[in-house]
N, C-alpha and C positions, 0 to 999 in steps of 0.2 A: 688704530689703537694697538699698542704692543703690550703684551702681558709679561711681567717679570716674576721670578720666583719670590716667595715670601719666606725668608730664613732669619731666624733670630730676631723677629720683630721688625725687620727692615726689608725693603724691596730691592732685590739684587738681580742684575742681568745674568742670564745663563751663560755658561762658558762655551757652548757649542756653536758651530759655524752655520748650522742649518736652521731654517725657519719652517713653520707649517702654518697654513692659513686656516682659520676657523670660518666655515661656510654655513650659511643658513640653508638647510636641506629643502626648504619650501621653495626657494627661488634662486639659489646659488650665489647670493650676494655675500661679499666678504665682511665678516664682523670684527675680526681681530687677527693679529699676527702673533705667533708664539715662537720664541727662540728655544730650541730644544736643549735640554741640559745634558751634562756629562756625568761620569762617575765622580769627578772631583766636586761637582755641585752637590751630589748626594752626600759625600763625605763632609762637606761644610754644614749641611743641614743636620746630619747625625751628630756632629760635634756640638752644634748649638743645642740640639734636643737633649743630649746627654748631660751637658752642663746645667741646663734648666731643670732637668728632672730631679736632681739632688735637692733643690730647694722646693720644687713643686710637691714632692712626696711628703714634705714636712708640713705643708699647709693642711689644716684640718679638713676632712672631707666635706663638712657642711659649708666651709668657706670656698672650697673648690666649686661646690654646687652653686654658689651665688653667681659665679661667672656664667654658668649655664642658664640660670634664670634670666640674666641680662642678655645673653645671646638669643634666647627664645623670644624675649621682648622685642629685640631689634628685628628679628626675622618676621615677627608679627607686624611690626610697624612698616616694614619694607616688603610685605608679602606680594603686593601687586607688581612691584618692580622686579623682584626675583622671578616671579612667574612669567613675566614677559620676556626676560632674558633667557629663561629656560626654554620657552617655546621657540624663540628665534634661533637658539643654538642647537637644540636637539630635535625640534619638530613636533612634539606632541601637542595636542590641542590645548588651548589656554585653560579650559576647565580642568583637565587632568594635571596641568602644570600647577594650578592653584592647590589641587589636592596633594601633590607631591611636596610642595613647600609647607603645607599644613602638617604633613607627616613629620617633617624636620622640626617644626615648632613643637609638636606634641612630644617628640623624642627629647627635645631640650628640657622641657618641664618634667617629663617622666624621669629622666636620668638625674636631673637635679634633686628629685625626691630621694634617689638612692644615696645621696650624700648624707642623709640622716638615718639611713637603714643599713645597707651593705652588711647584712647580718653575718656573724660568725656563729660559733656554738660554744656553750659552756657545758661540760659533762662531768659527772662524778669520777674521781680517780679511784683506782682499786686500792690505793694506799692511804693510810691515815695522814692527816695534816698535809695534804697535797692538793693543789688546784690545777685543773686542766681546761684548756680552751683552744679554740682555733679562730683565726682572724684572716681576712683577705689582705694581701699585701700587693702593692704595685709591682710590675715586672721591670719597667724601665722605659726604653725607647721602643716604640712599635711602628711598624710600617703598614700603611693602608693603601691598597690598590683598588680603585673603584672603576665601574664601567660607565658608558655614556648614556645608557637608557634611563637610569634614575640617578642623575648626577648630584642631587641634593639629598634625597632620602637615604640612599645607601651610605653616603658619606657620613651622615649624622648617626646612622645605626652603629657605625664603627668609632667615629671620633668622640662622640659624647660619653659613652661608657669608658673609653680610654682616659678622657680628661678627668671625670669624677673619681676614677679609681687611683689617680695619682701618677699616671704615665704622661709622657710627652710623645708626639708623633710626627712622622714624615708622611705626607699624603701625596701620592701620585695619581692625579685624575686621568681619565681617558684623554687621549690627544684630541678627540672630536669635541669634547665638552670642557675646556679649561676655564671658560668664562664664569661658570658657576662656582668653581673653586676660588677664582679671583674674588667674586662677590662675597663668599664666605670668609675669606681672609680679611676683607674690609670690615666685616662684622666682628670677627675675632679682635681686630685692632681697636675698633670703636668700643667694644665691651671691656677693654682693658686687660684682656688675657695676657699674662706675663710673657715677655719675649722668650721665644724658644719652645714654648709649650706646643704651639701649632706651627708646623713648617710645611710649605707646599712647594713641590718641585715638579715643573712641567717637563715632559719628555716621553720617549717611547718606552715600551715595556722591555725591549731588548737591552736598552742602555740603562735607563733609570730604574726600572723594575728589577732587573738582574742585580744591579749594584746594591739596591736595598736588601734584597734577599740574601746576598752574599756578605753583607757588611757584618762584622762580628759584634758590633754594638747594637744592632737591631735585633731584639730578642723575640719579637712576635711579628708575624706577617698575617694580615687579614685581607683576603683576596675575594673579589666577586668577578666572575667572568666565565669564559668557556671551560668546558671540562678538559679539553686538550691542554690549554694553558695552565689550568689549575693543577693538573697532574705534574707538569714541569715545576711549578712553584713548590709543590709538596716534595718532590724528589730533591730539588736543590736545597730547600729549607731543612729537610731531614738530614742531609749530609752535614749541615751546620748546627744540628741539634736545636733548631728553633721550634717554638710552638707555631703551628700553621693552621689557620682557620679558613676553610674553603666553602664558598657558596657558588655553585656552578649551574650547569644546564638543566633543562627540563623538557619533557614531552608529555604535557599534562592532558588529562582526559576528563571530559564530562560524560557521566553515565546517565542515560535517560531511560528509565524503566517504563513498562507498559501502563503503570498507574500514575505516571508523572503528570504534573500540571504543564502541558505542552507550551502554552503561552509564556509561562514563567521560564521554562527551560530555554526557549528561543531568546528571551531577553538576556538570560545569564550567559548563553553561548556567544551572542553578539558582543557583549561587553568584554568577555574574557578573551575572545579570539581576535577582535579587531581594535580594541582600545590600544593606544600607543602603537597603532599599525601592526599589532602582533609582536612587537619587540619587547616582550616581557619574559622573564624566565618562568613566570607562572601562567603564561598565555595558554589558552585552550587550543591545542593543536589537533586533538582527536575528539570525536564525539562517538561514544559507544552506545548504540541505540538498539532497543528491543525491537525485534522484527514486527511486532504488532502495531507499533507507532512510527515505524521508519518512514513510510510514505508521507504521513501527515507532517512529521517534523521536517522532512526535506522541503515540502511545499511551503511551509510557513517560514523556514529559514531563507529560502530563495526570495520570497516576497519581501521579507523584512530587509534583506541585503540591498534590494533595489533602491531603497530610499535613503541609504547611508550617504551623507554628503562628504565629499573628499576635497581637500584643499589646504590652504595655508592655515595653520593652527591658530593664528591670531584672529581669524574670523570666528566670532562667537557661534555662528550657525554651523560650522564645520564639525563633523564627528570623527573623521579620520584624517590625520595629517600624513606627511611624507615619511618614508623610511630614511635612515640616517645618511646614506651615501650611495654612490653608484655601485660599489662593491656589494653592498647588501641587496640592492635591486637585482643585480645579476645573479646572486645566489638564490634569491627567492624564485626568480623566473626559471632558473635551472631546475629547481625542484618541481615546478609545475610540469616541465618537460619530462622529468623522471616519472611523475605520477601517470602521465599519459602513456609513456612507454610500458609501464607496469600493468596497464589495463584498467586503471581507475577511470570512472566516468566523471567528467567535468560538468558540474551543474551550473556554476556561475563563476564569473571572473576569469582570471588567468592571463591578464594583460598588463603590460607597463602602460601607464597613462601619460600622454604627452599633449593632450588637446588644450587649447586656450591658455588659461593662466597656469596650467600645470606644466607647461613646456620646459621651464628652466629648473624644475624641482625633481625629486625622486619619489614618484608616486606609483603604488601598485594597487591594482583593483582587488578588493576583497574576494577571496577565492574559496569555492566549496567543491570538494570531490566527494563522490559516493562510491559504494561498492569497493571500498579499499580493503585490501587484504591486511590482516593484523600484523603480519611479519614482513610487509613490504618496506622499502626504504622510506616511502612517504609517511608510513605510520610509525617508524622506528627512530628516525633521525631528526634532530632539532633543526627547524627551518628558520626560526626567528623572523617571521613575517606573517602577513594576514592570509594564511592558508590553513584550511581546516579539512580533515579527513573524516568521513562518516564510515563507521565499521559496524556491521550488523551482527547482533548476538541473539540467542534465544532464551537466555536465563541469566539470573544474577551471578551464579557461579562462573559462567562463561565471561560475563562482563568484568568481573574481578580478575579473572585469569588474563584477559586481554590487557586490562589496565596495568597489571604487574609485569607484563612481558617485556617492557622496555628497560634500557640500562639506567634510566634516570628514576628519581623518586622524590620530586619536589611537591607537587600539588595534584589533588584529584577532587572530583565532585560527583555527587549522585543526586538526581531528581527522582523522588519517590514519596508517596504519601503513606507508605507501609512502614511503621515503626520497626518492625522486625528486620526488614530488608536494610533499613538505615543503620541499625546497630550492628548487623553483620558486616556491612560495608565499611563502616568507620573502623571496625576491628581489623578487617582483612586487607584493606587497601594499603599497600606498602609505601606510602608517601609520608613526608614529614608534616604535611598540611592536608586536611580533609574538610571539604565543604559539603553541607547538606542543603539542597534546594537553593543553591547559589552557584555562581561560576567558580572558576579556579583561581581567581585573583581577588585581592582586597584584604591583605593582611593588616592587622592592627598592632600598634607598636608595643603593647604590653604583653604580647605572647611571643614565644620563640619563633624565629623564621629560619627555615633551612630544610634540607631533605636528606634522603637516604641514597644508597648506591652511588651512581655516577654524579649525583647532585652535590654531595658534600662529604666531609670526613668526620662527622660527629659533633662538630661545633654548631652554634646557632648565633645569628644576629638577632638583635632586638630582644625586648623583655629582660627580665633579671638574668636569664641565661647568658646574655652578652657579657656580663661581668666575668663569667668563667674564662672567657678568652683573654681578658686583660688584667687578670689577677692571679696570684699564686696563693695557695693555702699555706698558712704558717701555723703549726701546732706549738702551743706554749704550755710548759709544765712549771709550776711554782711550788717548790717543796719548802714548807715552813716548819718542818719537824725538828730541824737542827741536827739531823743525822742522815747518813747515806741510806736511801731506800731504793732497792732494786726491783724494777717492774718484773712481774711474773715469778719472782723468787721470794722477796720478802713480803708475801701477801698473807701469811698465816698469823 
């Protein structure tokens, strides 16, 4: 199977000479071939999007929303098929894949509702016989760059608000997960989305991503990925005076206080740390535990980790699938070596798994370190795999200080039954998302998603806040006095 670009409502072969194979990380089998695109392919997509946007912006927002309702219906109808493609391509277990596809369905219906809201403001003018209001206006052509770990959910967080707001878009999916973009293009086509509104260009970040960021007719770039790459996107986009929205890395912590429900905390840590094999920007990578319950938590975590089933995500009984590729496997294992060198104590895991059915995939054993220093590399740097560090503290103040010590600021969590501790924590934890008595993952689509510091640049995916990325505010003054009235001057 060869995947082609989707440009202007038609399937077009990319102009590049190189191909890349899409491999199932569970067993190494080839799923598809993708021809990589060039700068010229991006230019064709931008031209198509620019032409389509002129007409699309004139379609009333409730009518634009009708297409999202249909897209959501089709996604719901094809949910199991999409979920299976996702698992085979990315590796996450089928239960999680179904949840991710559901998130896209929810976003379709939620953003379709914004077609009849998308509120502006009417305010009184300081002058007589004058009307003042503000409205949201589409920006034009937007560029979407999405990662491999949530190839459907994150794409819908970006594309659906762009669509309902009256923009058209160019979408560059990750090279590891182009099949989900292909499946979404088929849905856009079946839903009757006008040609040129959605354009998908397969290729590398260096070639396709750079061309999108530098193209003068792409006015917005929405990027999710690493902090290092996001910084480059911001720098390049800034030189071209583009609006740039970034959602990047995380080094998220679960705080377990001395009054916590330990059994519940263990469940929350396991789900947050090892779901998606730890390949989430919201994954729990640190557990900040009060000294009074440290030993109990360690013992219960180790026991619970022993029964986690690892294997091909298509197996309904499996709880942890493979990591995305060999490069990720090597990086994770490298950090385990770093942890040992730094003096952390390895309680569980720490091995690449190659036995039996796992031999042809990319599997890493769920790993738990304890006695980790808060300022060590293991506790400060994003690993993006199933590795957790336990850091001991003696008070809530110390726990908050350790949580806030990293350069990221996406998600944090606290387990406590003390309402006063909870309210202090939710105020003082410097992350964009805070959970209480739950893990660090599990965002809902009607709230803003994003973080502070090295995680983002102030914008948010999801929720009504997503419209801020894809719209401009336009202020409108209507003077029906029949004479010139000057603001701040003719007010007496």
